[in-house]
C-alpha positions, 0 to 999 in steps of 0.5 A: 544526488545518487542514493549511494551517496546520500549521507545518513546521520542520526538526528539528535532527537532532544534538539528537534524537539527544542527547535519545534517547541521555539516554533511552537512559541513563536506561533503561540506569541505571533503577532501577525498571521504573517509570523505564524505563516514563516514559523510554519515554512521553518516547520516544514523545512525542519520536519523534511530534513527529519523524514529524509534522515528517518526515511534513508534509514529505514530504506537501508534498513529494508534493504538489508535487515541483517545490517547492524547499524541500521536495524539499530537506527530503525530502533532508534526511530521507532523508539523516538518517533512518537516523541517527535509526533507529539511535538508536532502535535504541539505545534499543530495544536497552536496552529490551528488554535490561531486567532489569525486562523481566517487568514492563514486558511485563506493562504493554506486552504481550509482542509490543512486545518481540517486534516490536522484537526483530525489528526490531533484527535489520535495524538497524546502524550498519555499513549506514547508507550503503547506507540512505541510498542506498536512500532516494536511489534511490527518491526518484529513481524516485518523481521520474522517474515524476511527471516525465511530461509527455505530450502527448495529447488536446491536454493535457500529461498525467502518467501518472495522467491518462493512464488515463482514456484507457486505458479509453476505450471507443473502442479506437483512443483505448486503443491510442494511450494504452497507446502514450503510455505505452510511449513514456514507459518506453521513452525511460526504460528504461536510467534504470529498469533502472539505478536498480533494478540499484543497489537490488537490489545495495545491498539485498543488501549490506545484507543480507550485511553484517547476516549474512544470505544474501540480502535475502530474509530481511532483507526480511521483517523489514523488513516486520515480519512476525511471524507467517510467513515466505517458505514459508507465502507461497509456499503461499498463491501456490500455492493462487491459481495451482491456483484463483484463476488459472483463476477470472481466465481465465474472468472475462477470457473474459466480458470478451471477449464482452462487448466482442465482441472476437476477442480481449482483448489488453493494451489491454482490459484495463481495459475491462469494458462496451463502453459504457464503464466506469462513471464517478462522476458530479458534480465533485469537490465533489459526490463529497465531499458524497455520501461524506459522506452514505456515511459519515454512513449507514454509522455513527456512528464513519466519520461523525464521521471523515469530518467530521474529515478534511473540516473539517481539509483532510486530502485532497489528491486533484485531479491536477496538474502536478509532483505525485507519481503514486499515492495514499497515507494517512498519519498525522501524529501531533502532530495525531492526523490521518490524510492522505489524497493521491491523484490523482483522474483522472475513472474509478471509482479515484476512488471507490476513493480515497474507500474504500479510502484512507478505510480506511486513514484510519479505522483511524488515527482509531480507533487514535489514542488507543492509548497504546503508540505502537508498537501504533497501526499494524499490519503492512501486510498488517493495513492492507491488510484495513483499506482494501480491506474498506471498499471492499466495506463501502461498495458499499451507497452506490454509486448515490451516485456512479454512479446506474443504473450502480452495478450495473456498478461492483459487478461490476467492481469484484469482477471487478477483485478477483479479478483482481488477485490473480494478478498481485499473487503475480507480482509477489511471486515476481518479488521472491524471484527477484530478490533469491535471484539478485541478480547477474541482468542487467537482461535476464534479470530482464525474461525472469524476469517474462515467465515468471512472469507467463505462469503468474499471466496465462497469457491476457495479450497484449501485441500488439507492445508493445516495453516491457511486452511484452518483460518491462517491466510490473514497472517501472510498479509503484512498490512493487517499487522503494520497498517490496520484498516489500509487494506481497503484502499486497495479495493476502493481504488481499484475500482477508480483505476477500473474506471480509467481503465473503461474511459481508455477504451473510449479516448486514451488521450483524454483518460490520460490527461484526466489522470495527470490532472488527478495525480498533480492535485496530490493531496490538496482536496479530499478523495470524493472531491478529486473523484469528483473533479476528475469526472470519477465515481465514488466506489462506495456511491450506490450502482458503481460496483455494478457497472464497473462489473459490467463493463470489465466482464465485457472487456474480459470477453473481447481478449483474444487469448488461446491458452 
């Protein structure tokens, strides 16, 4: 069904809660494991229906944040989501406590029960008011960022549209664009501080209520991390400091030379070539046509997937007034349909959407027939391997989008992948420090960011920027507000994607088959098990980052660029 034809009706939350309660009682009173399996199947159908409605409402709200109807529906789900979460937790508590658990594990697998037990540690009726407050604050932040209407180049631009000017080969235009962005954040500085301060406090309050020392442990549980913890992540960050940071600094120096600048500052970071970054050629319609050709040629599976997406209006990629910032992929269960949301802005980032978000959506499409609902989606770092690896697997088709500048795009893409990881690790380390010290003032948090940023990006120069230069850069990073501890998943995934990239060089077809197998498994294994069974190393293993840096440095030297 086409997305525009998908009907939305606000669900009767009380009716859903009552149904879940009935299923919970059936599980508790079951005389056999078959009865409990039957209740679990009905629970899956019920939750898929509810997820379908909430997802459609979410998509339509982000498509137009000024639409009052879907704005109210967003508020409705913010308010009632925690109530549903609490009811589902009661169902799962009964399910994992089953006296027939051994039989159920044989049918459903042990991982489902391990994941559920982890999830239950983060749910309790006592924290419903805090969860509701958290949802409201996150929505407030998203709406604030989406509200940006910047007067620039005779137009009204949102933050996504401004990026085109932030990559301009004309340094004066870049400077003005960055200044315009800074003005928006300066104007909203107090509000940004207030929202985050409240988020840190409400999350800390939740953690304390649940018996945790601070929000760090709860944050990891909420991310579903079932095979590693803060210690392993810290070890990964240390490897990044040792090997990836020096490589990133070296690449930045080459960038400075290419641009012919005495000093590279933050307004030059996005520009890789003196005459401008490679941009996709053609209209959005032509870009999608080229995308169709690319996925038709890549594999039978990708061809079928991309045509399904196009035929059913499962892309919304053009920027417009009132549209939420950023991009995402989500999944509509009852229609077995992935959906891609983005903001095209005329930069190479538009093609990243067709590859990155399509990597997520392709996984959703491959996993759509997994009957056990809990296994259809993996943990987030695994999901990001799907997307970031797809960016590299589509590299042979970049000439369709960038014509004679395809090699420059490949260089820029690989260099920015390497440059990203230190920044992502800074975001992660910052959040650990913030939630271990929740009483920090806004000024102390900014000072903390400056200190951490200096370790991971020692050559970063903000000139005299009053907001970003004073430790405010993290406030433009949505994930820090909306999804604490998510950002390191990108870094872990990027190191895995770089492994796939290196495998492609030796044998593209074999690497693709490994990727296909990895993606098909979705959430049926833990992250580290998936890596092992797919012939990849864990990013947290000693020496992994070092070896990836070595291969990537060699690869980047081999890319022939003239700019």
